[in-house]
N, CA, C and O atoms as a Maestro MAE file, in Angstrom:
{
 s_m_m2io_version
 :::
 2.0.0
}

f_m_ct {
 s_m_title
 :::
 protein
 m_atom[312] {
  # First column is atom index #
  i_m_mmod_type
  r_m_x_coord
  r_m_y_coord
  r_m_z_coord
  i_m_residue_number
  s_m_chain_name
  s_m_pdb_residue_name
  s_m_pdb_atom_name
  i_m_atomic_number
  :::
  1 25 81.417 102.610 112.453 1 A "UNK " " N  " 7
  2 3 82.306 102.074 112.523 1 A "UNK " " CA " 6
  3 2 83.713 102.961 112.116 1 A "UNK " " C  " 6
  4 15 83.749 103.941 111.371 1 A "UNK " " O  " 8
  5 25 84.695 102.410 112.729 2 A "UNK " " N  " 7
  6 3 86.063 103.212 113.121 2 A "UNK " " CA " 6
  7 2 87.040 102.545 111.818 2 A "UNK " " C  " 6
  8 15 87.273 101.337 111.852 2 A "UNK " " O  " 8
  9 25 87.508 103.263 110.854 3 A "UNK " " N  " 7
  10 3 88.236 103.123 110.130 3 A "UNK " " CA " 6
  11 2 89.922 102.702 110.418 3 A "UNK " " C  " 6
  12 15 90.643 103.446 111.083 3 A "UNK " " O  " 8
  13 25 90.146 102.120 110.149 4 A "UNK " " N  " 7
  14 3 91.847 101.964 111.048 4 A "UNK " " CA " 6
  15 2 92.684 102.045 109.745 4 A "UNK " " C  " 6
  16 15 92.414 101.633 108.617 4 A "UNK " " O  " 8
  17 25 93.888 102.761 110.267 5 A "UNK " " N  " 7
  18 3 94.897 102.896 109.359 5 A "UNK " " CA " 6
  19 2 95.643 101.681 109.306 5 A "UNK " " C  " 6
  20 15 96.270 101.337 110.308 5 A "UNK " " O  " 8
  21 25 95.662 100.889 108.125 6 A "UNK " " N  " 7
  22 3 96.124 99.956 107.735 6 A "UNK " " CA " 6
  23 2 97.822 99.738 107.635 6 A "UNK " " C  " 6
  24 15 98.317 98.615 107.728 6 A "UNK " " O  " 8
  25 25 98.545 100.834 107.456 7 A "UNK " " N  " 7
  26 3 99.715 101.095 107.754 7 A "UNK " " CA " 6
  27 2 100.197 100.742 108.824 7 A "UNK " " C  " 6
  28 15 101.216 100.052 108.822 7 A "UNK " " O  " 8
  29 25 99.665 101.074 109.847 8 A "UNK " " N  " 7
  30 3 100.010 101.084 111.334 8 A "UNK " " CA " 6
  31 2 99.707 99.495 112.166 8 A "UNK " " C  " 6
  32 15 99.802 99.355 113.386 8 A "UNK " " O  " 8
  33 25 99.315 98.340 111.147 9 A "UNK " " N  " 7
  34 3 99.293 96.835 111.288 9 A "UNK " " CA " 6
  35 2 100.252 96.520 111.347 9 A "UNK " " C  " 6
  36 15 101.042 96.800 110.445 9 A "UNK " " O  " 8
  37 25 100.698 95.647 112.655 10 A "UNK " " N  " 7
  38 3 101.920 94.756 112.929 10 A "UNK " " CA " 6
  39 2 102.461 94.311 111.416 10 A "UNK " " C  " 6
  40 15 103.531 94.645 110.908 10 A "UNK " " O  " 8
  41 25 101.507 93.531 110.884 11 A "UNK " " N  " 7
  42 3 101.777 92.721 109.789 11 A "UNK " " CA " 6
  43 2 101.955 93.449 108.672 11 A "UNK " " C  " 6
  44 15 102.218 92.709 107.724 11 A "UNK " " O  " 8
  45 25 101.924 94.552 108.395 12 A "UNK " " N  " 7
  46 3 102.301 95.460 107.262 12 A "UNK " " CA " 6
  47 2 103.517 96.072 107.181 12 A "UNK " " C  " 6
  48 15 103.777 97.156 107.704 12 A "UNK " " O  " 8
  49 25 104.271 95.402 106.536 13 A "UNK " " N  " 7
  50 3 105.814 96.193 106.441 13 A "UNK " " CA " 6
  51 2 105.781 97.643 105.919 13 A "UNK " " C  " 6
  52 15 104.803 98.138 105.359 13 A "UNK " " O  " 8
  53 25 106.861 98.225 106.141 14 A "UNK " " N  " 7
  54 3 107.170 99.539 105.541 14 A "UNK " " CA " 6
  55 2 107.073 99.409 103.888 14 A "UNK " " C  " 6
  56 15 107.642 98.536 103.233 14 A "UNK " " O  " 8
  57 25 106.091 100.636 103.266 15 A "UNK " " N  " 7
  58 3 106.136 100.715 102.045 15 A "UNK " " CA " 6
  59 2 106.216 102.239 101.686 15 A "UNK " " C  " 6
  60 15 105.429 103.081 102.118 15 A "UNK " " O  " 8
  61 25 107.308 102.497 100.810 16 A "UNK " " N  " 7
  62 3 107.729 103.809 100.551 16 A "UNK " " CA " 6
  63 2 107.770 103.955 98.703 16 A "UNK " " C  " 6
  64 15 108.355 103.075 98.073 16 A "UNK " " O  " 8
  65 25 107.164 105.017 98.032 17 A "UNK " " N  " 7
  66 3 107.343 105.116 97.134 17 A "UNK " " CA " 6
  67 2 108.793 105.673 96.677 17 A "UNK " " C  " 6
  68 15 109.005 106.803 97.115 17 A "UNK " " O  " 8
  69 25 109.663 105.220 96.024 18 A "UNK " " N  " 7
  70 3 110.696 105.921 95.640 18 A "UNK " " CA " 6
  71 2 111.005 106.982 94.622 18 A "UNK " " C  " 6
  72 15 110.361 106.897 93.577 18 A "UNK " " O  " 8
  73 25 112.056 108.178 94.752 19 A "UNK " " N  " 7
  74 3 111.884 109.288 93.804 19 A "UNK " " CA " 6
  75 2 112.755 108.713 92.726 19 A "UNK " " C  " 6
  76 15 113.407 107.691 92.937 19 A "UNK " " O  " 8
  77 25 112.783 109.358 91.551 20 A "UNK " " N  " 7
  78 3 113.436 108.942 90.158 20 A "UNK " " CA " 6
  79 2 114.843 108.805 90.698 20 A "UNK " " C  " 6
  80 15 115.396 107.720 90.872 20 A "UNK " " O  " 8
  81 25 115.294 109.799 90.909 21 A "UNK " " N  " 7
  82 3 116.820 109.348 91.457 21 A "UNK " " CA " 6
  83 2 117.027 108.235 92.265 21 A "UNK " " C  " 6
  84 15 117.940 107.451 92.007 21 A "UNK " " O  " 8
  85 25 116.230 108.065 93.282 22 A "UNK " " N  " 7
  86 3 116.197 106.585 93.820 22 A "UNK " " CA " 6
  87 2 115.876 105.504 92.867 22 A "UNK " " C  " 6
  88 15 116.596 104.509 92.935 22 A "UNK " " O  " 8
  89 25 115.053 105.513 92.107 23 A "UNK " " N  " 7
  90 3 114.823 104.393 91.065 23 A "UNK " " CA " 6
  91 2 116.176 104.265 90.195 23 A "UNK " " C  " 6
  92 15 116.740 103.171 90.179 23 A "UNK " " O  " 8
  93 25 116.576 105.072 89.657 24 A "UNK " " N  " 7
  94 3 117.599 104.804 88.631 24 A "UNK " " CA " 6
  95 2 118.988 104.182 89.371 24 A "UNK " " C  " 6
  96 15 119.627 103.277 88.836 24 A "UNK " " O  " 8
  97 25 119.328 104.704 90.508 25 A "UNK " " N  " 7
  98 3 119.817 104.151 91.645 25 A "UNK " " CA " 6
  99 2 119.735 102.528 91.953 25 A "UNK " " C  " 6
  100 15 120.653 101.719 91.816 25 A "UNK " " O  " 8
  101 25 118.690 102.328 92.306 26 A "UNK " " N  " 7
  102 3 118.388 100.753 92.610 26 A "UNK " " CA " 6
  103 2 118.287 100.091 91.614 26 A "UNK " " C  " 6
  104 15 118.564 98.906 91.801 26 A "UNK " " O  " 8
  105 25 117.882 100.464 90.196 27 A "UNK " " N  " 7
  106 3 117.906 99.866 89.115 27 A "UNK " " CA " 6
  107 2 119.331 99.105 88.857 27 A "UNK " " C  " 6
  108 15 119.660 97.929 88.698 27 A "UNK " " O  " 8
  109 25 120.142 100.600 88.902 28 A "UNK " " N  " 7
  110 3 121.529 99.939 88.468 28 A "UNK " " CA " 6
  111 2 121.991 99.297 89.289 28 A "UNK " " C  " 6
  112 15 122.438 98.248 88.825 28 A "UNK " " O  " 8
  113 25 122.121 99.402 90.370 29 A "UNK " " N  " 7
  114 3 122.684 98.383 91.707 29 A "UNK " " CA " 6
  115 2 121.710 97.065 91.050 29 A "UNK " " C  " 6
  116 15 122.426 96.198 90.548 29 A "UNK " " O  " 8
  117 25 120.777 96.880 91.000 30 A "UNK " " N  " 7
  118 3 120.291 95.257 90.811 30 A "UNK " " CA " 6
  119 2 120.538 95.032 89.410 30 A "UNK " " C  " 6
  120 15 120.412 93.864 89.044 30 A "UNK " " O  " 8
  121 25 120.895 95.976 88.451 31 A "UNK " " N  " 7
  122 3 121.403 95.605 87.303 31 A "UNK " " CA " 6
  123 2 119.630 94.819 86.251 31 A "UNK " " C  " 6
  124 15 119.630 93.816 85.537 31 A "UNK " " O  " 8
  125 25 118.590 95.599 86.517 32 A "UNK " " N  " 7
  126 3 117.493 94.908 86.414 32 A "UNK " " CA " 6
  127 2 116.771 96.355 85.694 32 A "UNK " " C  " 6
  128 15 117.119 97.496 86.000 32 A "UNK " " O  " 8
  129 25 115.619 95.996 84.602 33 A "UNK " " N  " 7
  130 3 114.790 96.883 84.317 33 A "UNK " " CA " 6
  131 2 113.663 96.679 85.310 33 A "UNK " " C  " 6
  132 15 113.484 95.746 86.093 33 A "UNK " " O  " 8
  133 25 112.816 97.967 85.055 34 A "UNK " " N  " 7
  134 3 111.756 98.016 85.981 34 A "UNK " " CA " 6
  135 2 110.567 96.856 85.794 34 A "UNK " " C  " 6
  136 15 109.949 96.353 86.732 34 A "UNK " " O  " 8
  137 25 110.433 96.630 84.775 35 A "UNK " " N  " 7
  138 3 109.564 95.394 84.244 35 A "UNK " " CA " 6
  139 2 109.946 94.022 84.791 35 A "UNK " " C  " 6
  140 15 109.105 93.124 84.825 35 A "UNK " " O  " 8
  141 25 111.365 93.815 85.276 36 A "UNK " " N  " 7
  142 3 111.702 92.508 86.054 36 A "UNK " " CA " 6
  143 2 111.403 92.368 87.348 36 A "UNK " " C  " 6
  144 15 111.564 91.284 87.908 36 A "UNK " " O  " 8
  145 25 110.920 93.475 87.999 37 A "UNK " " N  " 7
  146 3 110.827 93.543 89.412 37 A "UNK " " CA " 6
  147 2 109.787 93.166 89.443 37 A "UNK " " C  " 6
  148 15 109.061 93.359 88.468 37 A "UNK " " O  " 8
  149 25 109.266 92.411 90.695 38 A "UNK " " N  " 7
  150 3 107.923 92.006 91.178 38 A "UNK " " CA " 6
  151 2 107.073 92.408 91.025 38 A "UNK " " C  " 6
  152 15 107.332 93.372 91.744 38 A "UNK " " O  " 8
  153 25 105.791 92.678 90.586 39 A "UNK " " N  " 7
  154 3 104.726 93.295 90.607 39 A "UNK " " CA " 6
  155 2 103.671 93.585 92.052 39 A "UNK " " C  " 6
  156 15 103.459 92.915 93.063 39 A "UNK " " O  " 8
  157 25 103.338 94.458 91.735 40 A "UNK " " N  " 7
  158 3 102.086 94.876 92.986 40 A "UNK " " CA " 6
  159 2 100.849 95.516 92.179 40 A "UNK " " C  " 6
  160 15 101.010 96.142 91.131 40 A "UNK " " O  " 8
  161 25 99.862 95.339 92.651 41 A "UNK " " N  " 7
  162 3 98.373 95.707 92.195 41 A "UNK " " CA " 6
  163 2 98.389 97.209 92.617 41 A "UNK " " C  " 6
  164 15 98.681 97.671 93.719 41 A "UNK " " O  " 8
  165 25 98.001 97.871 91.467 42 A "UNK " " N  " 7
  166 3 97.194 99.163 91.749 42 A "UNK " " CA " 6
  167 2 96.234 99.228 92.781 42 A "UNK " " C  " 6
  168 15 96.393 100.150 93.581 42 A "UNK " " O  " 8
  169 25 95.170 98.386 92.975 43 A "UNK " " N  " 7
  170 3 94.317 98.298 93.517 43 A "UNK " " CA " 6
  171 2 94.391 97.581 95.182 43 A "UNK " " C  " 6
  172 15 93.443 97.573 95.968 43 A "UNK " " O  " 8
  173 25 95.666 97.050 95.427 44 A "UNK " " N  " 7
  174 3 96.438 96.895 96.900 44 A "UNK " " CA " 6
  175 2 95.931 97.714 97.555 44 A "UNK " " C  " 6
  176 15 95.578 98.786 97.064 44 A "UNK " " O  " 8
  177 25 95.788 97.452 98.665 45 A "UNK " " N  " 7
  178 3 95.040 98.133 99.693 45 A "UNK " " CA " 6
  179 2 96.272 99.042 100.399 45 A "UNK " " C  " 6
  180 15 95.921 100.019 101.061 45 A "UNK " " O  " 8
  181 25 97.637 98.756 100.276 46 A "UNK " " N  " 7
  182 3 98.425 99.544 100.926 46 A "UNK " " CA " 6
  183 2 98.906 100.727 99.893 46 A "UNK " " C  " 6
  184 15 98.958 101.881 100.320 46 A "UNK " " O  " 8
  185 25 99.233 100.457 98.630 47 A "UNK " " N  " 7
  186 3 99.498 100.922 97.364 47 A "UNK " " CA " 6
  187 2 98.272 102.341 97.211 47 A "UNK " " C  " 6
  188 15 98.524 103.384 96.607 47 A "UNK " " O  " 8
  189 25 97.029 102.047 97.882 48 A "UNK " " N  " 7
  190 3 95.887 103.026 97.695 48 A "UNK " " CA " 6
  191 2 96.434 103.979 98.757 48 A "UNK " " C  " 6
  192 15 96.727 105.148 98.506 48 A "UNK " " O  " 8
  193 25 96.568 103.340 100.108 49 A "UNK " " N  " 7
  194 3 96.640 104.053 101.173 49 A "UNK " " CA " 6
  195 2 97.775 104.948 100.929 49 A "UNK " " C  " 6
  196 15 97.474 106.048 101.392 49 A "UNK " " O  " 8
  197 25 98.946 104.968 100.408 50 A "UNK " " N  " 7
  198 3 100.346 105.625 100.260 50 A "UNK " " CA " 6
  199 2 100.301 106.530 99.163 50 A "UNK " " C  " 6
  200 15 101.165 107.397 99.034 50 A "UNK " " O  " 8
  201 25 99.239 106.377 98.262 51 A "UNK " " N  " 7
  202 3 99.105 107.067 96.970 51 A "UNK " " CA " 6
  203 2 100.044 107.005 95.909 51 A "UNK " " C  " 6
  204 15 100.534 107.900 95.220 51 A "UNK " " O  " 8
  205 25 100.209 105.695 95.912 52 A "UNK " " N  " 7
  206 3 101.039 105.248 94.779 52 A "UNK " " CA " 6
  207 2 100.706 105.439 93.401 52 A "UNK " " C  " 6
  208 15 99.517 105.752 93.344 52 A "UNK " " O  " 8
  209 25 101.300 105.385 92.106 53 A "UNK " " N  " 7
  210 3 100.589 105.381 90.669 53 A "UNK " " CA " 6
  211 2 101.001 104.140 90.042 53 A "UNK " " C  " 6
  212 15 101.750 103.283 90.513 53 A "UNK " " O  " 8
  213 25 100.435 104.154 88.959 54 A "UNK " " N  " 7
  214 3 100.870 102.870 88.114 54 A "UNK " " CA " 6
  215 2 102.381 103.379 87.757 54 A "UNK " " C  " 6
  216 15 102.485 104.530 87.331 54 A "UNK " " O  " 8
  217 25 103.184 102.837 87.859 55 A "UNK " " N  " 7
  218 3 104.366 102.705 86.994 55 A "UNK " " CA " 6
  219 2 105.491 103.044 88.287 55 A "UNK " " C  " 6
  220 15 106.718 103.058 88.192 55 A "UNK " " O  " 8
  221 25 104.859 103.243 89.211 56 A "UNK " " N  " 7
  222 3 105.861 103.528 90.815 56 A "UNK " " CA " 6
  223 2 106.772 102.785 90.859 56 A "UNK " " C  " 6
  224 15 107.033 102.014 89.935 56 A "UNK " " O  " 8
  225 25 107.375 102.856 91.834 57 A "UNK " " N  " 7
  226 3 108.302 101.271 92.299 57 A "UNK " " CA " 6
  227 2 108.395 101.436 93.774 57 A "UNK " " C  " 6
  228 15 108.727 102.531 94.227 57 A "UNK " " O  " 8
  229 25 108.218 100.774 94.294 58 A "UNK " " N  " 7
  230 3 107.827 100.722 95.858 58 A "UNK " " CA " 6
  231 2 109.050 99.881 96.747 58 A "UNK " " C  " 6
  232 15 109.151 98.657 96.664 58 A "UNK " " O  " 8
  233 25 110.072 100.824 97.714 59 A "UNK " " N  " 7
  234 3 110.716 99.942 98.493 59 A "UNK " " CA " 6
  235 2 109.453 99.349 99.722 59 A "UNK " " C  " 6
  236 15 108.561 99.909 100.358 59 A "UNK " " O  " 8
  237 25 109.885 98.150 99.634 60 A "UNK " " N  " 7
  238 3 109.293 97.452 100.841 60 A "UNK " " CA " 6
  239 2 110.176 96.753 102.160 60 A "UNK " " C  " 6
  240 15 110.859 95.741 102.004 60 A "UNK " " O  " 8
  241 25 110.085 97.236 103.049 61 A "UNK " " N  " 7
  242 3 111.025 97.036 104.040 61 A "UNK " " CA " 6
  243 2 110.098 95.964 105.416 61 A "UNK " " C  " 6
  244 15 109.123 96.214 106.124 61 A "UNK " " O  " 8
  245 25 110.739 95.101 105.324 62 A "UNK " " N  " 7
  246 3 110.171 94.002 105.948 62 A "UNK " " CA " 6
  247 2 111.082 93.787 107.413 62 A "UNK " " C  " 6
  248 15 112.291 93.993 107.310 62 A "UNK " " O  " 8
  249 25 110.573 93.401 108.698 63 A "UNK " " N  " 7
  250 3 111.116 93.132 109.888 63 A "UNK " " CA " 6
  251 2 111.445 91.808 109.945 63 A "UNK " " C  " 6
  252 15 110.469 91.061 109.885 63 A "UNK " " O  " 8
  253 25 112.841 91.119 110.072 64 A "UNK " " N  " 7
  254 3 112.862 89.425 110.093 64 A "UNK " " CA " 6
  255 2 113.926 89.261 111.339 64 A "UNK " " C  " 6
  256 15 114.853 89.954 111.759 64 A "UNK " " O  " 8
  257 25 113.264 87.842 111.776 65 A "UNK " " N  " 7
  258 3 114.096 87.602 112.999 65 A "UNK " " CA " 6
  259 2 115.288 87.263 112.619 65 A "UNK " " C  " 6
  260 15 116.286 87.771 113.130 65 A "UNK " " O  " 8
  261 25 115.332 86.553 111.873 66 A "UNK " " N  " 7
  262 3 116.727 85.957 110.809 66 A "UNK " " CA " 6
  263 2 117.773 87.126 110.301 66 A "UNK " " C  " 6
  264 15 118.947 87.214 110.661 66 A "UNK " " O  " 8
  265 25 117.094 87.997 109.390 67 A "UNK " " N  " 7
  266 3 118.079 89.250 108.653 67 A "UNK " " CA " 6
  267 2 117.860 90.238 109.302 67 A "UNK " " C  " 6
  268 15 118.329 91.275 108.832 67 A "UNK " " O  " 8
  269 25 117.183 90.330 110.441 68 A "UNK " " N  " 7
  270 3 117.449 91.913 111.106 68 A "UNK " " CA " 6
  271 2 116.085 92.694 109.911 68 A "UNK " " C  " 6
  272 15 114.893 92.803 110.196 68 A "UNK " " O  " 8
  273 25 116.573 93.013 108.949 69 A "UNK " " N  " 7
  274 3 115.937 93.842 107.641 69 A "UNK " " CA " 6
  275 2 115.680 93.569 106.318 69 A "UNK " " C  " 6
  276 15 116.482 94.068 105.529 69 A "UNK " " O  " 8
  277 25 114.692 92.848 105.811 70 A "UNK " " N  " 7
  278 3 114.801 92.599 104.580 70 A "UNK " " CA " 6
  279 2 114.430 93.622 103.534 70 A "UNK " " C  " 6
  280 15 113.615 94.439 103.962 70 A "UNK " " O  " 8
  281 25 114.774 93.792 102.373 71 A "UNK " " N  " 7
  282 3 114.319 95.009 101.846 71 A "UNK " " CA " 6
  283 2 114.104 94.600 100.221 71 A "UNK " " C  " 6
  284 15 115.078 94.192 99.589 71 A "UNK " " O  " 8
  285 25 112.883 94.719 99.622 72 A "UNK " " N  " 7
  286 3 112.827 94.562 98.360 72 A "UNK " " CA " 6
  287 2 112.043 95.264 97.700 72 A "UNK " " C  " 6
  288 15 111.473 96.088 98.415 72 A "UNK " " O  " 8
  289 25 111.735 95.307 96.547 73 A "UNK " " N  " 7
  290 3 111.142 96.657 95.499 73 A "UNK " " CA " 6
  291 2 109.872 96.159 94.528 73 A "UNK " " C  " 6
  292 15 109.905 95.068 93.959 73 A "UNK " " O  " 8
  293 25 108.982 96.897 94.433 74 A "UNK " " N  " 7
  294 3 108.159 96.472 93.687 74 A "UNK " " CA " 6
  295 2 107.682 96.972 92.785 74 A "UNK " " C  " 6
  296 15 107.971 98.155 92.963 74 A "UNK " " O  " 8
  297 25 106.721 96.866 91.240 75 A "UNK " " N  " 7
  298 3 106.409 97.696 90.387 75 A "UNK " " CA " 6
  299 2 104.932 98.061 90.528 75 A "UNK " " C  " 6
  300 15 104.191 97.087 90.657 75 A "UNK " " O  " 8
  301 25 104.473 99.013 90.530 76 A "UNK " " N  " 7
  302 3 103.148 99.124 90.561 76 A "UNK " " CA " 6
  303 2 102.296 99.013 89.291 76 A "UNK " " C  " 6
  304 15 102.425 99.925 88.475 76 A "UNK " " O  " 8
  305 25 101.523 98.112 89.041 77 A "UNK " " N  " 7
  306 3 100.780 97.974 87.890 77 A "UNK " " CA " 6
  307 2 99.408 98.004 88.109 77 A "UNK " " C  " 6
  308 15 98.866 97.763 89.188 77 A "UNK " " O  " 8
  309 25 98.711 98.381 86.800 78 A "UNK " " N  " 7
  310 3 97.279 98.700 87.062 78 A "UNK " " CA " 6
  311 2 96.897 97.308 87.031 78 A "UNK " " C  " 6
  312 15 95.722 96.986 87.206 78 A "UNK " " O  " 8
  :::
 }
 m_bond[311] {
  # First column is bond index #
  i_m_from
  i_m_to
  i_m_order
  :::
  1 1 2 1
  2 2 3 1
  3 3 4 2
  4 3 5 1
  5 5 6 1
  6 6 7 1
  7 7 8 2
  8 7 9 1
  9 9 10 1
  10 10 11 1
  11 11 12 2
  12 11 13 1
  13 13 14 1
  14 14 15 1
  15 15 16 2
  16 15 17 1
  17 17 18 1
  18 18 19 1
  19 19 20 2
  20 19 21 1
  21 21 22 1
  22 22 23 1
  23 23 24 2
  24 23 25 1
  25 25 26 1
  26 26 27 1
  27 27 28 2
  28 27 29 1
  29 29 30 1
  30 30 31 1
  31 31 32 2
  32 31 33 1
  33 33 34 1
  34 34 35 1
  35 35 36 2
  36 35 37 1
  37 37 38 1
  38 38 39 1
  39 39 40 2
  40 39 41 1
  41 41 42 1
  42 42 43 1
  43 43 44 2
  44 43 45 1
  45 45 46 1
  46 46 47 1
  47 47 48 2
  48 47 49 1
  49 49 50 1
  50 50 51 1
  51 51 52 2
  52 51 53 1
  53 53 54 1
  54 54 55 1
  55 55 56 2
  56 55 57 1
  57 57 58 1
  58 58 59 1
  59 59 60 2
  60 59 61 1
  61 61 62 1
  62 62 63 1
  63 63 64 2
  64 63 65 1
  65 65 66 1
  66 66 67 1
  67 67 68 2
  68 67 69 1
  69 69 70 1
  70 70 71 1
  71 71 72 2
  72 71 73 1
  73 73 74 1
  74 74 75 1
  75 75 76 2
  76 75 77 1
  77 77 78 1
  78 78 79 1
  79 79 80 2
  80 79 81 1
  81 81 82 1
  82 82 83 1
  83 83 84 2
  84 83 85 1
  85 85 86 1
  86 86 87 1
  87 87 88 2
  88 87 89 1
  89 89 90 1
  90 90 91 1
  91 91 92 2
  92 91 93 1
  93 93 94 1
  94 94 95 1
  95 95 96 2
  96 95 97 1
  97 97 98 1
  98 98 99 1
  99 99 100 2
  100 99 101 1
  101 101 102 1
  102 102 103 1
  103 103 104 2
  104 103 105 1
  105 105 106 1
  106 106 107 1
  107 107 108 2
  108 107 109 1
  109 109 110 1
  110 110 111 1
  111 111 112 2
  112 111 113 1
  113 113 114 1
  114 114 115 1
  115 115 116 2
  116 115 117 1
  117 117 118 1
  118 118 119 1
  119 119 120 2
  120 119 121 1
  121 121 122 1
  122 122 123 1
  123 123 124 2
  124 123 125 1
  125 125 126 1
  126 126 127 1
  127 127 128 2
  128 127 129 1
  129 129 130 1
  130 130 131 1
  131 131 132 2
  132 131 133 1
  133 133 134 1
  134 134 135 1
  135 135 136 2
  136 135 137 1
  137 137 138 1
  138 138 139 1
  139 139 140 2
  140 139 141 1
  141 141 142 1
  142 142 143 1
  143 143 144 2
  144 143 145 1
  145 145 146 1
  146 146 147 1
  147 147 148 2
  148 147 149 1
  149 149 150 1
  150 150 151 1
  151 151 152 2
  152 151 153 1
  153 153 154 1
  154 154 155 1
  155 155 156 2
  156 155 157 1
  157 157 158 1
  158 158 159 1
  159 159 160 2
  160 159 161 1
  161 161 162 1
  162 162 163 1
  163 163 164 2
  164 163 165 1
  165 165 166 1
  166 166 167 1
  167 167 168 2
  168 167 169 1
  169 169 170 1
  170 170 171 1
  171 171 172 2
  172 171 173 1
  173 173 174 1
  174 174 175 1
  175 175 176 2
  176 175 177 1
  177 177 178 1
  178 178 179 1
  179 179 180 2
  180 179 181 1
  181 181 182 1
  182 182 183 1
  183 183 184 2
  184 183 185 1
  185 185 186 1
  186 186 187 1
  187 187 188 2
  188 187 189 1
  189 189 190 1
  190 190 191 1
  191 191 192 2
  192 191 193 1
  193 193 194 1
  194 194 195 1
  195 195 196 2
  196 195 197 1
  197 197 198 1
  198 198 199 1
  199 199 200 2
  200 199 201 1
  201 201 202 1
  202 202 203 1
  203 203 204 2
  204 203 205 1
  205 205 206 1
  206 206 207 1
  207 207 208 2
  208 207 209 1
  209 209 210 1
  210 210 211 1
  211 211 212 2
  212 211 213 1
  213 213 214 1
  214 214 215 1
  215 215 216 2
  216 215 217 1
  217 217 218 1
  218 218 219 1
  219 219 220 2
  220 219 221 1
  221 221 222 1
  222 222 223 1
  223 223 224 2
  224 223 225 1
  225 225 226 1
  226 226 227 1
  227 227 228 2
  228 227 229 1
  229 229 230 1
  230 230 231 1
  231 231 232 2
  232 231 233 1
  233 233 234 1
  234 234 235 1
  235 235 236 2
  236 235 237 1
  237 237 238 1
  238 238 239 1
  239 239 240 2
  240 239 241 1
  241 241 242 1
  242 242 243 1
  243 243 244 2
  244 243 245 1
  245 245 246 1
  246 246 247 1
  247 247 248 2
  248 247 249 1
  249 249 250 1
  250 250 251 1
  251 251 252 2
  252 251 253 1
  253 253 254 1
  254 254 255 1
  255 255 256 2
  256 255 257 1
  257 257 258 1
  258 258 259 1
  259 259 260 2
  260 259 261 1
  261 261 262 1
  262 262 263 1
  263 263 264 2
  264 263 265 1
  265 265 266 1
  266 266 267 1
  267 267 268 2
  268 267 269 1
  269 269 270 1
  270 270 271 1
  271 271 272 2
  272 271 273 1
  273 273 274 1
  274 274 275 1
  275 275 276 2
  276 275 277 1
  277 277 278 1
  278 278 279 1
  279 279 280 2
  280 279 281 1
  281 281 282 1
  282 282 283 1
  283 283 284 2
  284 283 285 1
  285 285 286 1
  286 286 287 1
  287 287 288 2
  288 287 289 1
  289 289 290 1
  290 290 291 1
  291 291 292 2
  292 291 293 1
  293 293 294 1
  294 294 295 1
  295 295 296 2
  296 295 297 1
  297 297 298 1
  298 298 299 1
  299 299 300 2
  300 299 301 1
  301 301 302 1
  302 302 303 1
  303 303 304 2
  304 303 305 1
  305 305 306 1
  306 306 307 1
  307 307 308 2
  308 307 309 1
  309 309 310 1
  310 310 311 1
  311 311 312 2
  :::
 }
}
């Protein structure tokens, strides 16, 4: 059986683990605490594939026919 890279699937949006300085900037711009962000589970296949850890914040960029690009942020929880 051939193992496929789920990150290359057309329905999986881009996921990036933010660096500490990026996290500070994003949280300040949004005026939120990390706990207020939507959550994503540590056992999510994409979280596993990109090597994210509990407490990381992910930037998720989706392509949208109406908005062009839509960016959201998620907090990784166990």
